N, C-alpha and C positions, 0 to 999 in steps of 0.2 A: 555158486549158489543157484539153485533152480529158479526158473522164471516165476513160478508160483510165489516165491518168497521175496520177489524184488519189486520195488516201485519203479515204473518205467516211464511214465508220462510226466511232463512238466507240471500239469495241473495237480497231480498227486503230490509232488514235491512242494508246490506252492501252498496247497491246503495244509500240509503238516507244518510248514514254516509259519503260516498265518494264524492257524487255530490252535496249534500245539504249544506245549511248554518246552523250554530249552535249558540246557545245562552246558557249561563250557569249562575247558581246562586249557592248558598251554597249547596242546596239539590239535584239539578237536572241539567241535560243537555238536551236541546231540539234541535233536528236536523229536519229540514224541507226541503222538496223538492216538487216542483209542480208535480202533476200527471194529466193525461188527463181524469179524471173521474168527475162526477157531485157531488161527495161527498169526504170527507176526510177519510183517513185510519190512524190507530194508531198502534204503536208498543211500547212495554214496556220491558225494560231489566234491569237486575241488575247483576253485575259480582260478583265473589266470594269475591272480596275485600269488598263488602258491608257486608257480614256475611254468616252465615250458610244458609242452604236451607230454613229453617223456616223464617229467617229474610228477605231473598231475595224474597220469596213469599209474605210476608206482604208488602214489598216495592212495588212490582208490583201491588198488590191489591189496595194500597192507590193511586198510580198514575193512575191506570185504572178508579177508581171511580171518582177521581177529573176530569179527562178528559171526562168521560161519562156524568157527570152533566153539562159540558159546551159544549157538542157536538153540540147543536143547535146554539150556539153563535160563533162557529169556522168557519172561511171562508171555503167554499167547494173547492175541487180540490187540496188538499195537502196530502202528506204522511208525518206523524209526528212520530218521534221516541223519546221517553222519556227514559233517562238513569239515573238510581239512582246513587247517590254519597254516600260515606261513612257516612256522618252525617245524612242521611235519616233514618238510623236504630233507632235513638232516636226521630224522628219527630212525632208529632201528625198529625191527618188527617187535621186539620185546617192549620197547617204550610205547609203541602204538597199541599193543595188546593190553598193557597196563592202563593206558589212557582210556581205552574202550571199556575195560572192566570198571574203572573208577567212575566213569559217567553213568554206566548202567546201574551201579550201586547207588549213586547219588539220586538217580531217577527212580530208585526202588523197583527196578525191572528184572532183577536177577532172582530166580526162584531159589529157595533154600537159604536165603539170607534171613536174618532175624527180623528185618523190616518187611512190612506188607507192601504190596504193589499200590502205587498211587492211583487216584481216580481222577 
């Protein structure tokens, strides 16, 4: 994912966590906050509770790829932070992909769904 579409600084992550809304499922937590841009930005994080550095990097790669594949279908103008949960360490890519889709639907951030985007 290009740098333009990524949240890079700790302050950006903290702002989304503090001021945004969140949704969770077994594998992930999604935090979303409106931004004033014409595109959405993404952040991915995994704490040490998820596992070793290798496991955490794998978790972030899986989440990043699932979000990248759906980037065109995600409503513009949002900062999104995906947080890995412990069970993600055993998840396959298809399970992570489904989990990302489920959270985006619950947050009403997928374009083309019957539901409108949330404010």
